[in-house]
MIDOSE-1310 file (N, C-alpha, C; in nm, 2 decimals, decimal comma, always signed):
residues 102
tgyi	-1,83/-13,40/-0,84/-1,70/-13,45/-0,88/-1,66/-13,58/-0,81; -1,74/-13,63/-0,72/-1,71/-13,75/-0,65/-1,68/-13,87/-0,74; -1,76/-13,88/-0,84/-1,74/-13,99/-0,94/-1,61/-13,97/-1,02; -1,59/-13,85/-1,06/-1,47/-13,82/-1,14/-1,34/-13,84/-1,05
dgkc	-1,35/-13,79/-0,92/-1,24/-13,81/-0,83/-1,21/-13,95/-0,81; -1,31/-14,04/-0,80/-1,29/-14,18/-0,78/-1,23/-14,24/-0,90; -1,28/-14,21/-1,02/-1,22/-14,26/-1,14/-1,08/-14,22/-1,16; -1,04/-14,10/-1,13/-0,90/-14,06/-1,14/-0,82/-14,13/-1,04
athg	-0,87/-14,15/-0,92/-0,79/-14,21/-0,81/-0,77/-14,36/-0,85; -0,86/-14,42/-0,91/-0,85/-14,56/-0,96/-0,73/-14,58/-1,05; -0,70/-14,47/-1,13/-0,59/-14,48/-1,22/-0,47/-14,40/-1,17; -0,46/-14,38/-1,04/-0,35/-14,31/-0,98/-0,33/-14,16/-1,00
glfv	-0,44/-14,10/-1,04/-0,44/-13,96/-1,07/-0,53/-13,88/-0,98; -0,55/-13,75/-1,01/-0,64/-13,67/-0,94/-0,70/-13,57/-1,04; -0,82/-13,53/-1,01/-0,90/-13,44/-1,09/-0,87/-13,30/-1,05; -0,83/-13,21/-1,14/-0,81/-13,07/-1,11/-0,89/-12,99/-1,21
plpe	-1,00/-12,93/-1,16/-1,09/-12,85/-1,25/-1,01/-12,73/-1,30; -1,02/-12,70/-1,43/-0,95/-12,58/-1,49/-1,04/-12,46/-1,47; -0,98/-12,34/-1,46/-1,06/-12,22/-1,44/-1,13/-12,18/-1,57; -1,24/-12,12/-1,55/-1,32/-12,07/-1,67/-1,30/-11,92/-1,67
gmag	-1,23/-11,87/-1,77/-1,21/-11,73/-1,78/-1,09/-11,69/-1,69; -1,07/-11,56/-1,69/-0,96/-11,50/-1,61/-1,00/-11,50/-1,46; -0,90/-11,55/-1,38/-0,92/-11,55/-1,23/-0,92/-11,40/-1,18; -1,00/-11,37/-1,09/-1,00/-11,24/-1,02/-0,91/-11,24/-0,90
eadl	-0,89/-11,13/-0,84/-0,82/-11,12/-0,72/-0,87/-11,21/-0,61; -1,01/-11,21/-0,60/-1,07/-11,29/-0,49/-1,04/-11,44/-0,52; -1,04/-11,48/-0,65/-1,01/-11,62/-0,68/-0,87/-11,66/-0,63; -0,77/-11,57/-0,66/-0,64/-11,59/-0,62/-0,62/-11,60/-0,47
ltgq	-0,69/-11,51/-0,40/-0,68/-11,51/-0,25/-0,74/-11,64/-0,20; -0,86/-11,67/-0,25/-0,92/-11,80/-0,21/-0,84/-11,92/-0,24; -0,77/-11,92/-0,35/-0,68/-12,03/-0,39/-0,56/-12,04/-0,29; -0,51/-11,92/-0,25/-0,40/-11,92/-0,16/-0,44/-11,97/-0,02
lemm	-0,55/-11,93/+0,02/-0,60/-11,98/+0,15/-0,63/-12,13/+0,15; -0,69/-12,17/+0,03/-0,72/-12,32/+0,02/-0,59/-12,40/+0,03; -0,48/-12,35/-0,04/-0,35/-12,42/-0,03/-0,30/-12,43/+0,11; -0,31/-12,32/+0,19/-0,26/-12,32/+0,33/-0,35/-12,42/+0,41
tryg	-0,48/-12,42/+0,39/-0,57/-12,50/+0,47/-0,54/-12,65/+0,44; -0,52/-12,68/+0,31/-0,50/-12,82/+0,27/-0,36/-12,87/+0,32; -0,26/-12,79/+0,32/-0,13/-12,83/+0,37/-0,14/-12,84/+0,52; -0,22/-12,76/+0,59/-0,24/-12,78/+0,73/-0,31/-12,91/+0,76
nlat	-0,41/-12,94/+0,68/-0,48/-13,07/+0,70/-0,38/-13,19/+0,68; -0,29/-13,18/+0,58/-0,19/-13,28/+0,55/-0,10/-13,30/+0,67; -0,05/-13,19/+0,72/+0,04/-13,19/+0,84/-0,03/-13,26/+0,96; -0,16/-13,22/+0,98/-0,23/-13,28/+1,09/-0,25/-13,43/+1,07
efte	-0,29/-13,47/+0,95/-0,31/-13,62/+0,93/-0,18/-13,69/+0,95; -0,07/-13,64/+0,90/+0,06/-13,70/+0,92/+0,10/-13,71/+1,06; +0,09/-13,60/+1,14/+0,12/-13,60/+1,28/+0,04/-13,70/+1,36; -0,09/-13,70/+1,33/-0,17/-13,80/+1,40/-0,14/-13,94/+1,36
arad	-0,10/-13,97/+1,24/-0,07/-14,10/+1,19/+0,05/-14,16/+1,26; +0,15/-14,07/+1,28/+0,28/-14,12/+1,33/+0,29/-14,10/+1,48; +0,19/-14,06/+1,54/+0,19/-14,03/+1,69/+0,24/-14,15/+1,77; +0,20/-14,27/+1,73/+0,23/-14,39/+1,80/+0,35/-14,46/+1,74
glit	+0,42/-14,40/+1,64/+0,54/-14,46/+1,58/+0,51/-14,56/+1,47; +0,38/-14,58/+1,44/+0,34/-14,68/+1,34/+0,23/-14,62/+1,25; +0,25/-14,63/+1,12/+0,15/-14,58/+1,03/+0,07/-14,70/+0,97; -0,05/-14,71/+1,01/-0,13/-14,82/+0,96/-0,18/-14,79/+0,81
pdef	-0,23/-14,90/+0,74/-0,28/-14,87/+0,61/-0,40/-14,77/+0,61; -0,48/-14,77/+0,71/-0,59/-14,67/+0,72/-0,54/-14,53/+0,74; -0,44/-14,52/+0,82/-0,38/-14,39/+0,85/-0,31/-14,34/+0,72; -0,24/-14,43/+0,65/-0,17/-14,39/+0,53/-0,28/-14,34/+0,43
asvr	-0,39/-14,41/+0,42/-0,50/-14,38/+0,33/-0,54/-14,23/+0,36; -0,56/-14,20/+0,48/-0,60/-14,06/+0,52/-0,49/-13,96/+0,49; -0,37/-14,00/+0,51/-0,26/-13,90/+0,47/-0,25/-13,88/+0,32; -0,27/-13,99/+0,25/-0,27/-13,99/+0,10/-0,38/-13,90/+0,05
vagl	-0,50/-13,91/+0,10/-0,61/-13,83/+0,06/-0,58/-13,68/+0,09; -0,53/-13,65/+0,21/-0,50/-13,51/+0,24/-0,39/-13,46/+0,15; -0,29/-13,55/+0,12/-0,18/-13,50/+0,03/-0,23/-13,47/-0,11; -0,31/-13,56/-0,16/-0,37/-13,54/-0,30/-0,45/-13,41/-0,30
ravr	-0,53/-13,39/-0,19/-0,61/-13,26/-0,19/-0,51/-13,14/-0,18; -0,40/-13,15/-0,11/-0,31/-13,04/-0,11/-0,25/-13,01/-0,25; -0,21/-13,12/-0,32/-0,15/-13,11/-0,45/-0,26/-13,05/-0,54; -0,38/-13,10/-0,54/-0,49/-13,04/-0,62/-0,50/-12,89/-0,60
svla	-0,50/-12,85/-0,47/-0,51/-12,71/-0,44/-0,40/-12,62/-0,51; -0,28/-12,68/-0,51/-0,17/-12,61/-0,57/-0,19/-12,60/-0,72; -0,22/-12,71/-0,78/-0,24/-12,71/-0,93/-0,36/-12,62/-0,97; -0,46/-12,62/-0,89/-0,57/-12,53/-0,92/-0,53/-12,38/-0,90
fiad	-0,45/-12,35/-0,80/-0,40/-12,21/-0,78/-0,31/-12,17/-0,90; -0,22/-12,26/-0,94/-0,13/-12,23/-1,06/-0,22/-12,21/-1,18; -0,32/-12,29/-1,20/-0,41/-12,27/-1,32/-0,48/-12,14/-1,32; -0,53/-12,10/-1,20/-0,59/-11,97/-1,19/-0,49/-11,86/-1,21
letr	-0,37/-11,87/-1,15/-0,27/-11,77/-1,17/-0,23/-11,75/-1,31; -0,22/-11,87/-1,38/-0,18/-11,86/-1,52/-0,27/-11,78/-1,61; -0,40/-11,77/-1,57/-0,49/-11,69/-1,65/-0,46/-11,54/-1,64; -0,38/-11,50/-1,54/-0,34/-11,36/-1,52/-0,21/-11,33/-1,58
vqas	-0,14/-11,42/-1,64/-0,01/-11,40/-1,70/-0,03/-11,32/-1,82; +0,06/-11,22/-1,84/+0,05/-11,14/-1,97/+0,18/-11,16/-2,04; +0,18/-11,14/-2,17/+0,29/-11,16/-2,26/+0,40/-11,06/-2,24; +0,36/-10,93/-2,21/+0,46/-10,83/-2,20/+0,42/-10,73/-2,10
agaa	+0,51/-10,65/-2,05/+0,47/-10,55/-1,95/+0,38/-10,44/-2,01; +0,37/-10,43/-2,14/+0,28/-10,33/-2,20/+0,14/-10,38/-2,22; +0,11/-10,51/-2,20/-0,02/-10,56/-2,22/-0,12/-10,50/-2,12; -0,24/-10,48/-2,17/-0,34/-10,41/-2,08/-0,46/-10,50/-2,05
glgp	-0,54/-10,46/-1,96/-0,67/-10,53/-1,93/-0,66/-10,64/-1,83; -0,55/-10,66/-1,76/-0,54/-10,77/-1,67/-0,56/-10,72/-1,52; -0,59/-10,60/-1,50/-0,61/-10,56/-1,36/-0,47/-10,53/-1,29; -0,48/-10,52/-1,15/-0,36/-10,48/-1,08/-0,25/-10,59/-1,07
lqvv	-0,28/-10,71/-1,08/-0,18/-10,82/-1,08/-0,12/-10,84/-1,21; +0,01/-10,82/-1,23/+0,07/-10,83/-1,36/+0,19/-10,92/-1,35; +0,18/-11,05/-1,38/+0,29/-11,14/-1,38/+0,35/-11,15/-1,53; +0,47/-11,13/-1,54/+0,53/-11,13/-1,67/+0,63/-11,25/-1,69
ks	+0,61/-11,33/-1,79/+0,71/-11,44/-1,82/+0,84/-11,38/-1,87; +0,95/-11,43/-1,82/+1,08/-11,38/-1,87/+1,14/-11,48/-1,96
């Protein structure tokens, strides 16, 4: 996905792969952990960039990459979670997690 990521970044966007099929419990847990890790990385990049009171273009580039990766992890998690949404409380076959749109 390096090429695709680069192409998307050139146009101000980012690539978010869509889930194939229904996400399982392990997928959701992995996605949640990925979000926390990515936000931690963003916080670290930001803290290091502003340590001397000046954010250079290179430091900003690092913060931007970390930020986009955090956003991508959230969008991927939401896409996975959406595969588990059911139309009504009576729908069957989705396993223990049952999110109902109101």
